[in-house]
Structures are given as structure tokens and as C-alpha cells.
C-alpha positions as CSV (number, residue, x, y, z in Angstrom):
1,M,-34.2,24.8,-27.5
2,S,-30.6,24.8,-29.5
3,G,-30.2,21.8,-31.8
4,A,-27.7,20.7,-29.2
5,H,-29.7,20.6,-26.5
6,A,-32.6,19.1,-29.0
7,R,-30.4,16.2,-30.0
8,R,-29.6,15.5,-26.1
9,A,-33.1,15.7,-25.2
10,A,-34.2,13.4,-27.7
11,G,-31.4,10.9,-27.1
12,P,-32.9,9.2,-23.9
13,R,-36.2,8.6,-25.9
14,K,-34.4,7.1,-28.9
15,A,-32.9,4.7,-26.3
16,R,-36.6,3.8,-25.1
17,S,-38.2,3.1,-28.3
18,S,-35.6,0.7,-29.4
19,T,-36.1,-1.7,-27.0
20,T,-40.2,-1.2,-26.9
21,G,-42.5,-3.5,-28.5
22,K,-42.3,-7.5,-28.4
23,V,-39.0,-9.4,-27.6
24,D,-37.8,-11.2,-30.4
25,L,-36.8,-14.6,-29.3
26,G,-35.7,-15.9,-32.4
27,T,-33.1,-13.1,-32.9
28,E,-32.1,-13.3,-29.5
29,I,-31.5,-17.2,-29.4
30,T,-29.7,-16.9,-33.0
31,A,-27.8,-13.9,-31.2
32,S,-26.5,-16.5,-28.4
33,L,-25.5,-18.6,-30.9
34,V,-23.2,-16.4,-32.2
35,V,-21.6,-15.5,-29.2
36,F,-21.3,-19.2,-28.2
37,L,-19.4,-19.6,-31.3
38,V,-17.0,-16.2,-30.5
39,A,-16.7,-17.1,-26.8
40,L,-15.6,-20.8,-27.0
41,P,-12.1,-20.3,-28.9
42,L,-11.5,-17.6,-26.4
43,C,-12.4,-19.2,-23.3
44,I,-10.2,-22.1,-24.2
45,G,-7.4,-20.0,-25.5
46,V,-7.4,-17.8,-22.4
47,A,-7.4,-20.5,-20.2
48,V,-4.2,-21.8,-22.0
49,A,-2.6,-19.0,-22.2
50,S,-3.0,-18.5,-18.4
51,G,-1.5,-21.4,-17.6
52,V,-4.4,-23.3,-16.3
53,P,-6.7,-26.3,-17.3
54,A,-8.8,-25.6,-20.7
55,E,-11.9,-26.6,-18.5
56,L,-11.5,-23.4,-16.3
57,G,-11.8,-20.9,-18.8
58,I,-15.2,-22.7,-20.3
59,I,-16.6,-22.7,-16.4
60,S,-15.5,-18.9,-16.2
61,G,-17.3,-18.1,-19.8
62,V,-20.5,-20.0,-18.1
63,V,-20.2,-18.3,-15.2
64,G,-20.0,-15.1,-17.3
65,G,-23.3,-15.7,-19.0
66,L,-25.2,-17.4,-16.5
67,V,-24.2,-15.3,-13.5
68,V,-23.2,-11.8,-15.0
69,G,-25.5,-11.9,-17.9
70,A,-28.8,-12.3,-15.7
71,V,-28.2,-8.8,-13.7
72,R,-29.3,-5.8,-15.2
73,G,-26.1,-3.7,-15.3
74,S,-25.5,-3.5,-18.5
75,T,-28.2,-5.4,-21.4
76,L,-25.8,-6.2,-24.4
77,Q,-22.1,-6.5,-22.2
78,V,-21.0,-10.0,-22.7
79,S,-18.9,-11.3,-20.0
80,G,-16.1,-14.0,-19.6
81,P,-12.2,-14.9,-19.2
82,A,-10.5,-12.1,-21.1
83,A,-7.4,-12.2,-22.9
84,G,-6.6,-8.8,-21.1
85,L,-5.7,-10.4,-17.4
86,A,-4.0,-13.7,-19.1
87,A,-0.6,-12.5,-18.6
88,L,-1.9,-11.4,-14.7
89,V,-3.4,-14.8,-14.0
90,A,-0.5,-16.7,-15.7
91,E,2.0,-14.5,-13.3
92,T,-0.4,-15.4,-10.1
93,V,-0.4,-18.8,-11.0
94,L,3.5,-19.1,-11.3
95,E,4.1,-17.5,-8.3
96,H,1.2,-18.7,-5.8
97,G,-0.1,-22.0,-7.6
98,V,-3.4,-22.7,-9.2
99,V,-5.2,-23.4,-5.7
100,M,-4.9,-20.1,-4.8
101,L,-6.4,-18.7,-7.9
102,G,-9.7,-19.4,-6.9
103,V,-9.3,-17.2,-3.3
104,I,-8.1,-14.6,-5.4
105,V,-10.4,-14.3,-7.6
106,L,-13.2,-14.9,-4.7
107,F,-12.2,-11.9,-2.7
108,S,-11.8,-9.6,-6.0
109,G,-15.6,-10.5,-6.5
110,V,-16.6,-9.7,-2.6
111,L,-14.4,-6.4,-3.3
112,Q,-16.2,-5.6,-6.3
113,I,-19.6,-6.0,-4.8
114,V,-18.3,-3.2,-1.8
115,L,-17.3,-1.0,-4.7
116,G,-20.8,-1.3,-6.6
117,L,-22.7,-0.8,-3.3
118,V,-20.7,2.4,-2.1
119,K,-21.6,3.6,-5.8
120,L,-18.0,3.7,-6.8
121,G,-18.8,2.4,-10.2
122,R,-18.6,5.8,-12.0
123,M,-15.1,6.5,-10.5
124,F,-13.5,4.2,-13.0
125,Q,-14.6,6.7,-15.7
126,A,-12.5,9.5,-14.1
127,I,-9.3,7.4,-15.4
128,S,-7.5,9.4,-17.9
129,L,-7.7,8.0,-21.3
130,A,-4.5,7.9,-22.0
131,V,-4.1,5.4,-19.1
132,V,-6.6,3.2,-20.2
133,Q,-4.8,2.9,-23.7
134,G,-1.4,2.4,-22.4
135,M,-2.5,-0.3,-19.8
136,L,-4.6,-1.9,-22.7
137,A,-1.3,-1.6,-24.9
138,G,0.7,-3.1,-22.4
139,I,-1.6,-6.1,-21.9
140,G,-1.6,-6.5,-25.6
141,L,1.9,-6.1,-26.8
142,P,3.4,-9.2,-24.2
143,L,0.5,-11.1,-24.9
144,M,1.2,-10.7,-28.6
145,F,5.0,-12.0,-27.9
146,S,4.0,-14.7,-25.7
147,Q,1.5,-16.4,-27.8
148,L,3.9,-16.6,-30.6
149,Y,5.8,-19.4,-28.9
150,P,2.6,-21.8,-28.3
151,M,1.6,-21.0,-31.5
152,S,4.6,-22.7,-33.2
153,D,4.4,-25.5,-30.8
154,A,7.1,-23.8,-28.2
155,K,7.5,-22.9,-25.0
156,A,8.0,-19.1,-24.2
157,P,10.8,-18.0,-22.3
158,G,9.4,-16.3,-19.8
159,T,9.6,-12.0,-19.0
160,P,8.3,-10.2,-21.8
161,F,11.4,-8.8,-23.1
162,E,13.0,-12.2,-22.7
163,N,10.1,-13.3,-25.4
164,I,10.6,-10.4,-27.5
165,A,14.2,-10.9,-27.6
166,G,13.9,-14.4,-28.5
167,V,11.8,-14.3,-31.3
168,P,14.5,-14.4,-34.1
169,G,15.8,-18.0,-32.3
170,L,12.0,-18.9,-32.6
171,L,12.0,-18.2,-36.4
172,A,15.0,-20.0,-36.9
173,D,13.8,-23.5,-34.5
174,V,10.4,-23.4,-36.6
175,A,12.3,-23.1,-40.1
176,A,14.0,-26.4,-39.1
177,D,11.1,-28.6,-37.8
178,P,8.5,-29.6,-40.4
179,Q,5.8,-29.9,-37.9
180,A,6.5,-26.9,-36.1
181,M,5.9,-24.8,-39.1
182,I,2.7,-26.7,-39.9
183,A,1.4,-25.4,-36.1
184,A,3.0,-21.9,-36.9
185,G,1.2,-22.1,-40.3
186,L,-2.2,-22.7,-38.7
187,G,-1.4,-19.8,-36.4
188,V,-0.8,-17.5,-39.0
189,V,-4.0,-18.3,-41.2
190,T,-5.7,-17.8,-38.1
191,I,-4.4,-14.2,-37.5
192,V,-4.9,-13.7,-41.4
193,L,-8.7,-14.8,-41.2
194,S,-9.5,-12.7,-38.1
195,F,-8.4,-9.5,-39.9
196,V,-9.8,-10.3,-43.3
197,W,-13.1,-12.5,-42.4
198,K,-15.0,-9.5,-41.9
199,K,-14.7,-8.5,-45.4
200,A,-16.4,-11.8,-46.4
201,P,-19.1,-11.5,-48.7
202,G,-23.0,-12.4,-47.8
203,P,-23.8,-14.3,-44.7
204,V,-20.7,-16.0,-44.7
205,K,-18.8,-13.3,-42.8
206,R,-21.8,-13.9,-39.8
207,I,-20.0,-16.7,-38.9
208,P,-17.0,-15.7,-36.2
209,A,-13.2,-15.9,-37.8
210,A,-12.2,-18.1,-34.7
211,L,-14.5,-20.5,-35.4
212,V,-13.5,-21.1,-39.1
213,A,-9.9,-21.3,-38.0
214,V,-10.8,-23.9,-35.1
215,G,-12.5,-25.7,-38.5
216,I,-9.4,-25.6,-40.3
217,G,-7.4,-26.3,-38.0
218,I,-9.2,-29.6,-36.5
219,A,-9.1,-30.7,-40.3
220,V,-5.2,-30.4,-41.0
221,A,-4.5,-31.5,-37.6
222,A,-6.4,-34.7,-38.6
223,L,-4.2,-35.4,-41.7
224,P,-1.9,-38.2,-41.9
225,G,1.7,-37.3,-41.1
226,V,0.6,-33.7,-39.2
227,D,1.6,-34.4,-35.6
228,V,1.1,-30.7,-33.8
229,K,-0.1,-30.4,-30.2
230,T,-4.1,-30.2,-29.6
231,L,-5.7,-29.1,-26.9
232,Q,-5.7,-31.7,-23.5
233,V,-9.3,-31.5,-22.1
234,G,-10.6,-33.2,-19.0
235,N,-13.5,-33.5,-17.5
236,L,-15.3,-30.3,-16.2
237,A,-16.6,-31.1,-12.7
238,D,-13.3,-32.6,-11.6
239,A,-11.5,-29.1,-12.5
240,V,-13.6,-27.4,-9.9
241,D,-11.3,-26.8,-7.2
242,M,-13.5,-24.9,-4.0
243,P,-10.9,-23.0,-2.1
244,G,-10.8,-24.6,1.3
245,P,-9.4,-23.5,5.3
246,E,-5.8,-24.1,3.8
247,Q,-6.4,-21.6,0.8
248,L,-8.2,-19.3,2.9
249,A,-5.2,-18.9,5.4
250,G,-3.4,-17.7,2.4
251,L,-4.9,-14.4,3.2
252,A,-2.3,-13.7,5.5
253,D,0.3,-13.1,2.9
254,A,1.0,-9.8,1.7
255,G,1.5,-11.1,-1.7
256,I,-1.9,-12.5,-2.0
257,I,-3.5,-9.2,-0.5
258,T,-2.0,-7.6,-3.4
259,A,-2.9,-10.0,-6.4
260,I,-6.6,-9.2,-5.1
261,L,-6.3,-5.4,-4.9
262,T,-4.6,-5.7,-8.5
263,F,-7.5,-8.2,-9.7
264,T,-9.9,-5.8,-8.7
265,V,-8.7,-2.6,-9.8
266,I,-7.8,-4.2,-13.4
267,A,-11.0,-6.2,-14.0
268,S,-13.2,-3.5,-12.8
269,A,-11.6,-1.0,-14.9
270,E,-11.6,-3.4,-17.8
271,S,-15.3,-4.3,-17.5
272,L,-16.5,-0.5,-17.1
273,F,-14.5,0.7,-20.2
274,T,-15.6,-1.9,-22.0
275,A,-19.6,-1.0,-20.9
276,A,-18.4,2.7,-22.2
277,A,-17.6,1.2,-25.5
278,V,-20.6,-0.9,-25.7
279,D,-23.2,1.8,-24.9
280,R,-21.7,3.3,-28.0
281,M,-22.5,0.6,-30.3
282,H,-26.3,0.8,-29.7
283,T,-29.2,3.0,-28.9
284,G,-31.0,1.0,-26.3
285,P,-30.6,1.2,-22.2
286,R,-27.2,2.7,-21.0
287,T,-25.1,0.5,-18.5
288,R,-25.8,1.3,-14.7
289,Y,-22.0,1.5,-13.6
290,N,-22.7,0.5,-10.1
291,T,-25.0,-2.2,-10.9
292,E,-22.8,-3.4,-13.9
293,L,-19.9,-3.4,-10.9
294,I,-22.0,-5.8,-8.3
295,A,-22.8,-8.0,-11.2
296,Q,-19.4,-8.5,-12.0
297,G,-18.5,-8.8,-8.6
298,A,-21.2,-11.6,-8.3
299,G,-19.4,-13.3,-11.5
300,N,-15.9,-13.2,-9.7
301,T,-17.4,-14.6,-6.7
302,V,-19.0,-17.6,-8.0
303,A,-16.1,-18.2,-10.5
304,G,-13.6,-17.8,-7.2
305,V,-16.0,-20.2,-5.3
306,L,-15.6,-22.7,-8.4
307,G,-11.6,-21.9,-8.5
308,A,-12.1,-20.7,-11.6
309,L,-10.5,-17.4,-13.9
310,P,-11.5,-13.9,-13.3
311,V,-14.5,-12.9,-15.1
312,T,-14.7,-9.3,-16.5
313,A,-16.6,-7.8,-20.0
314,V,-15.1,-8.8,-22.9
315,V,-15.3,-6.4,-26.3
316,A,-15.4,-9.4,-28.9
317,R,-18.3,-11.0,-27.5
318,S,-19.8,-8.3,-26.8
319,S,-20.0,-6.0,-30.2
320,A,-20.7,-10.0,-31.5
321,N,-23.7,-9.6,-29.6
322,V,-25.0,-6.3,-30.7
323,Q,-23.9,-6.8,-34.5
324,A,-26.4,-10.4,-34.1
325,G,-29.1,-8.0,-33.5
326,A,-29.5,-8.6,-29.6
327,R,-31.9,-6.5,-27.4
328,T,-32.0,-7.8,-24.3
329,R,-30.4,-9.9,-22.0
330,I,-31.3,-13.2,-23.3
331,S,-28.7,-13.5,-25.9
332,R,-25.9,-13.3,-23.3
333,T,-27.4,-15.4,-20.9
334,L,-28.1,-17.9,-23.3
335,H,-24.6,-18.1,-24.2
336,G,-23.7,-19.3,-21.0
337,L,-25.7,-22.1,-21.4
338,W,-24.5,-23.0,-24.7
339,L,-21.1,-23.5,-23.4
340,L,-22.4,-25.5,-20.1
341,A,-24.0,-27.8,-22.9
342,F,-21.0,-28.0,-24.9
343,A,-18.6,-28.5,-22.4
344,L,-20.8,-31.5,-20.8
345,L,-22.0,-33.4,-24.3
346,L,-19.3,-32.5,-26.5
347,P,-15.9,-32.6,-24.5
348,Q,-14.1,-34.9,-27.2
349,V,-14.2,-32.2,-30.1
350,L,-12.5,-29.9,-27.6
351,A,-9.5,-32.1,-27.7
352,L,-9.2,-32.0,-31.3
353,I,-8.4,-28.3,-31.4
354,P,-4.8,-27.3,-32.1
355,I,-3.3,-25.1,-29.7
356,S,-1.5,-22.8,-32.5
357,V,-4.8,-22.1,-33.6
358,L,-5.9,-20.6,-30.2
359,A,-2.6,-18.7,-30.2
360,G,-3.4,-17.4,-33.1
361,V,-6.6,-16.4,-31.8
362,L,-4.8,-14.8,-28.9
363,V,-2.3,-12.8,-31.3
364,H,-4.6,-11.2,-32.6
365,S,-6.9,-10.1,-29.5
366,G,-3.5,-9.0,-28.5
367,W,-2.9,-6.8,-32.0
368,K,-6.5,-5.3,-31.3
369,L,-5.6,-4.6,-27.5
370,F,-2.4,-2.5,-28.4
371,A,-3.8,-0.8,-31.0
372,P,-0.7,0.8,-32.7
373,E,-2.8,3.1,-34.5
374,E,-3.8,5.0,-31.6
375,F,-0.5,6.1,-30.6
376,P,0.1,8.4,-33.9
377,K,-3.1,9.3,-33.0
378,M,-2.6,10.3,-29.3
379,W,0.3,12.2,-30.5
380,R,-1.3,14.4,-33.2
381,Q,-4.0,15.2,-30.5
382,D,-2.2,15.8,-27.2
383,R,1.6,15.1,-26.8
384,G,1.5,15.4,-23.0
385,E,-1.1,12.7,-23.1
386,F,0.8,10.4,-25.8
387,A,3.9,10.7,-23.2
388,V,1.7,9.3,-20.1
389,M,0.1,6.5,-22.8
390,A,3.6,5.4,-23.9
391,L,5.1,5.2,-20.4
392,T,2.1,3.5,-19.0
393,T,2.9,0.7,-21.8
394,L,6.5,0.7,-21.2
395,V,6.7,0.1,-17.3
396,I,3.8,-2.5,-18.0
397,T,5.7,-4.4,-20.6
398,A,9.5,-4.0,-18.4
399,T,7.7,-4.5,-14.8
400,A,4.1,-5.7,-14.3
401,L,0.4,-4.7,-14.6
402,L,-0.2,-2.9,-11.2
403,E,3.1,-1.0,-11.3
404,G,2.7,0.1,-14.6
405,V,-0.9,1.5,-14.0
406,L,0.4,3.0,-10.9
407,I,3.0,5.1,-12.9
408,G,0.4,6.1,-15.5
409,L,-2.2,7.4,-13.1
410,A,1.1,9.3,-11.1
411,A,2.0,10.7,-14.5
412,G,-1.8,12.0,-15.6
413,V,-2.1,13.5,-12.3
414,V,1.3,15.3,-12.5
415,L,0.7,16.3,-16.3
416,A,-3.0,17.5,-15.1
417,A,-1.4,19.7,-12.2
418,L,0.9,21.5,-14.5
419,R,-1.6,22.3,-17.0
420,M,-3.7,23.5,-14.4
421,S,-1.0,25.7,-12.7
422,Q,-1.3,28.4,-15.1
423,A,0.9,30.8,-13.7
424,V,2.6,34.0,-15.3
425,V,5.6,35.5,-14.1
426,R,7.2,38.7,-15.1
427,Q,9.9,40.9,-14.2
428,H,10.3,44.8,-14.9
429,I,13.2,47.2,-13.9
430,D,12.7,51.0,-13.7
431,D,14.6,53.8,-12.0
432,D,14.6,52.6,-8.8
433,T,12.7,49.7,-8.4
434,A,12.5,46.0,-9.6
435,R,8.8,44.8,-10.0
436,V,7.6,41.1,-9.9
437,V,4.2,40.6,-11.4
438,M,2.7,37.4,-11.3
439,A,-1.1,36.3,-12.0
440,G,-3.0,33.3,-12.4
441,N,-2.7,30.0,-10.4
442,A,0.6,30.1,-8.3
443,T,1.3,26.4,-7.1
444,F,4.3,24.5,-5.8
445,L,4.6,23.4,-9.6
446,R,5.6,27.0,-10.5
447,L,8.0,27.7,-7.3
448,P,10.9,27.5,-9.5
449,R,10.0,30.1,-11.6
450,L,8.8,32.1,-8.9
451,I,11.8,32.0,-6.9
452,E,13.9,32.7,-10.2
453,A,12.3,35.8,-10.6
454,L,12.7,37.0,-7.0
455,E,16.2,36.2,-7.3
456,Q,16.4,38.2,-10.4
457,A,14.6,41.0,-8.7
458,V,17.6,41.4,-6.2
459,A,20.4,40.7,-8.4
460,A,19.0,43.9,-10.2
461,G,20.4,46.2,-7.1
462,K,17.4,48.4,-7.1
463,P,16.4,49.8,-3.7
464,R,12.8,48.9,-4.1
465,I,11.1,45.6,-4.5
466,R,7.2,45.4,-5.5
467,L,5.9,42.2,-6.0
468,D,2.8,42.2,-7.4
469,L,0.4,39.7,-6.8
470,L,-3.1,41.2,-7.3
471,G,-3.8,38.8,-10.6
472,V,-3.4,35.6,-8.8
473,T,-6.5,33.3,-8.3
474,H,-4.8,30.9,-5.9
475,L,-1.8,30.8,-4.0
476,D,-0.9,27.5,-2.3
477,H,1.2,27.4,1.1
478,A,4.5,26.4,-0.7
479,C,4.6,30.1,-3.0
480,R,2.8,31.9,0.0
481,T,5.6,30.8,2.3
482,Q,8.5,31.3,-0.2
483,I,7.0,34.7,-0.8
484,D,6.8,35.7,3.0
485,E,10.5,34.6,3.8
486,F,11.6,36.6,0.9
487,V,9.8,39.7,2.0
488,A,11.1,39.0,5.5
489,Q,14.6,38.6,4.4
490,Q,15.4,41.5,2.1
491,R,13.5,44.1,4.6
492,G,15.9,42.7,7.0
493,A,18.4,43.4,4.7
494,G,17.4,47.0,4.4
495,L,15.4,47.0,1.1
496,R,11.7,48.6,0.6
497,V,9.5,45.9,-0.3
498,E,6.1,46.8,-1.1
499,L,3.7,43.5,-1.3
500,L,0.3,43.8,-3.2
501,M,-1.7,40.5,-2.1
502,P,-5.0,39.6,-3.2
503,D,-7.8,38.8,-0.8
504,L,-7.9,35.4,-1.1
505,T,-10.4,35.1,1.8
506,G,-13.2,36.4,0.1
507,A,-14.0,38.5,3.1
508,G,-12.7,42.0,1.7
509,A,-10.2,42.0,4.3
510,K,-6.4,43.4,3.4
511,T,-3.8,40.5,4.6
512,P,-1.2,42.8,6.7
513,D,1.4,43.3,4.3
514,A,-0.7,44.5,1.6
515,K,-0.3,48.1,0.4
516,V,-2.5,50.5,-1.5
517,P,-0.2,50.9,-4.6
518,E,0.7,54.6,-5.1
519,T,1.8,54.8,-8.6
520,P,-1.4,55.0,-11.0
521,D,-0.2,52.7,-13.2
522,A,-0.5,49.9,-10.7
523,K,-4.5,50.6,-9.9
524,V,-6.3,48.3,-7.9
525,P,-9.4,46.4,-9.8
526,D,-12.5,48.0,-9.6
527,P,-15.5,46.0,-8.0
528,N,-17.8,47.8,-10.4
529,D,-16.2,46.9,-13.6
530,P,-18.5,44.5,-15.6
531,H,-15.7,42.5,-16.7
532,P,-13.5,42.5,-14.0
533,A,-10.1,40.1,-13.2
534,P,-10.5,36.9,-11.9
535,G,-11.7,37.9,-8.8
536,P,-10.3,36.9,-5.0
537,T,-12.6,34.2,-4.4
538,A,-11.9,32.3,-7.9
539,E,-11.8,28.8,-7.4
540,W,-8.2,27.2,-7.2
541,F,-8.8,25.7,-10.7
542,Y,-9.8,28.5,-12.5
543,L,-7.4,29.3,-15.5
544,D,-7.1,32.7,-16.8
545,T,-7.9,32.9,-20.0
546,R,-6.4,36.4,-20.7
547,P,-3.4,36.9,-23.0
548,P,-0.3,36.8,-21.0
549,L,1.0,40.5,-19.4
550,A,2.2,42.7,-21.8
551,D,6.2,43.7,-20.2
552,D,5.2,47.4,-19.5
553,S,2.1,46.3,-17.7
554,P,2.9,46.7,-13.9
555,S,0.3,44.4,-12.5
556,P,-3.2,42.9,-13.9
557,T,-5.7,45.3,-14.6
558,P,-9.4,44.7,-15.1
559,R,-10.6,45.1,-18.9
């Protein structure tokens, strides 16, 4: 067994061994407290950024822990309201109102459960990495600029481009207002702490940076003469708004259906992409993608019934869970219990938190989603994928999340099709013959090149044209139709046209137009050759890895 195979074989055994033995309950409880401390400011900040009461963010965090966390989809992944969906939720609330949010989240959850039951969870892994990174960047960039305004106790103008264009005016306003400068300073301190806190010495760095920033913000806001905006928190039970018949009637609205589909696709993709990332952080059991999709659907169904924010898996909470030493689902489930207890027993503490600190937390989250270092990396690795990634980011920023993802997916498909359509077309002019030789996959994407070669063959003015397609492994309908029409037209004009076609039927029969070449330099491939050219029954996606045909070679010959 080779080393690579040995490592693959040993992988599952290693994963199982890390979970055997007695569960350390103390470690699981400690990990759950760490996740709770990371999740608390994020839950509140996402709710504020989404334009809904802070209590709805906490409710979604509780659902992410107690509902999603209890299902055996992913062992260490932690779910809750995600910063990546904040802009989409804010747009939806602005268009349809908070009362319709529960209906949209509810039916998104039901649809996720259906997708999981029909085992489409793995489907999301087939999405191009360039589209995924472009989607995350397209979420992160607008999130950063939108949160610069609440970070300064101001109101954002509106669209992402308006928010970006308004930054110089925002800076001028902050410089003229001492209280706004204090709020902005708290936000900047929060961002700086988020970047550098992991370098703190010893056990200090185990305290989440966001929690440290919240503590500093509460202390500064309590100082005499400081008047910054703080969180407005109400009763958790009063925030629950279960959808009624009037809201359910909104399902007849095409805009609501579109929102449900958008939430389903984006929330599912974000959760399953996060699962793949979290699996790389530990050696424990791997994620069961279909089960995890059902778990996320169950969480969103419950969140929708309660009228709360959509739930997805979140990298920040999940990585904190792994780093805290968690090994089972206990920690992620308990963190939901701590959120519930804190909101019920200590709601007055939440009202002391400056909004600018929460906005700073989200600016940092937006930067992590944007991940600017990924753009030059993608440029160096694959410029075609870089174009797809950049296009996805720009379209999401300019329009909306769904449109950007759809255009990105379309661009990824076109790029893949172009790369799979590896057809070589050559022209050769002899004494009395104009020859066109084609090899590889002849699809409609190469049709312009084929037409150009055929037109040049006619323009040569020779009495005979030979079309040699013996090296073609796939000939789609568009190319075949063009060739048939060309042959019929030129024969009708009195030219002698020889068409050498491969047997793409796999039956060994010759096509009506196929003729055995008369010259020895255009020989038919020998079926007994141990190294033949791509055979006539090659699959459509077969790529011919041989060098391009030499200019003096009339047809692809076996080697």
C-alpha cells in the first residue's frame, strides 16, 4: 500500500480514536461558556445590523444551540444568527416588514428539511470555490461599510454604493461631534482588539476579544459626560411574534416566495461551507451533510415559528468551540442554554452595551468575510477563477445576494464549459486540396473557430476540401449541423468535399459521408495499437492531453 493510501486509510481510525474514551464534562461545560461569550455580542450585533430588535438575535442564538446543536449532523459546528445574512435580512425587513420575517424563515427551514431528506446536502459542495469566496466577499464588503455608520452613532444612507460614497461625509461629521468621536473610538478599539487579541499572552487570550470590547464599552459609556447610544432591550417573551393566518396569506406574493428561496440557498450554502471548514479544524467525526441540512432546517423552522432571525452555522463560534477543547455536541447545545438564562435573568446588562461596540464587532466580521488576501491568491492560482470571484463580488455589491450568486454560478459554468471544450482546428493548403483537421471536444463554444476554418478552406480556391474529424472525441449537435450544411453547400457548388468522420456511435459503423482516406498520410487509427488516439466511444468530457497537431500533419494518428 502506498504512503498516500496508507494515510487515507488511517484517517478514519484517527478520527474515531479522538472521540473514544470517557467524555470530559468539565471541558465541555468550559467550552460552552467560551462559545456563549463569543455568541452573545454577535447575536445582538447581527440583530441590530438586520434592523430588528436585539431580542430576536438572542432567540435565534438559543434556537441554534438547543435545536440545531442537539441533532447529530455536525459534532462541533455551532449555529446562530449570522453576520453574512444581516444585509439580506435588513433588505427583506425593509421590503416586507418584520411581521413577514417569521414566515420566510419558517418555510426556508421546511425547504431545507426537504432538501436534506432527498439527500441534496452534498450538492452544495459542487459549487465552485470562486463563487463561494466571491459570495462571502460580496457579503462582507457591504457589511463593513454599512456598520461604519452605527459605529459612529449615525444612520447609514442606504445601498452599498451610497454607504461607500458617504464615508468622507461621515468622517467630517464625526470630527465635528465629540460624542460621535467617542462612539467611533470605541468601535475602532473593538476592531483593533479583534485583530490583535489572539496574540495576548497566556490564558488571557482565551477570553473572547468581543467580550473584552463590550466590557470596555460599558465602562466608557458609564463615565460622566459620555452620551453614546446603547442597546435598547425589551422582554424576550414579548419579542416572540408567531406568524398568523394573515402572514401566511403572504405566501401568494411572488416576492415572498423569492425571499424564501434566497434564504434557503444562502443559509444552506453558508452552513455546509462552514461545516467543511470546521471539519478541517479537528480530527473527530466528519459532518453528515444531509443530516446537518435537516438540523439547520429544523432550527430555521423553530426560529420562523418564533418570528426570529434565520439560523446558519457560524465560523467564529465553531472555531471557538474547537479551540476550547470540545469533543461532543454537549458544548454547542449548552451555549444556547447560557444565552437563554442570561437574557432572562440579566437583561439589564444588555442595555449598557454601546451600539458602536457591536458595530465594530460586525466590521471585523465583514473584513473576515471579505478576506482581501484571497483575491491576489486566486489571481496567482487561476485567473479564470479570479474573474468569476471578482464578478460575483461586484454583482452582489451592486445588486443583491441572489442575483450575484446566480450570475457567479453562470460565469463558473461558462468557464468550465470553455475549458472542457478543448478542440484543436488546423488548416493546411496543398497543391489541389484545402484541408481542415479537428481533434478534441467540438462543442458550440468552438463553433466560431470551426466556421472560420471552413470559410478559409473555401477562400483558398482549391478544387478539393478535406475535413478530417477522426480525432474528435465529441461532436455536439451545433458543430455537426454546421459541418453537414457546409458539406452539402460546397458539393452543390461543384467542389469535391471529403468528410472523414469518427464513429461516435460506438457500433463501428461508418457514417454515410465517411470515406476511407486515399492517401497514406491520412491513415485510419489501428484498433490493435496499444496506445491509440482517443477512441470514438470516449466520454464527452474526455480531454485530449496530447500536444497540438503539427502543421504538416493531416490527421491525428495513433502513437
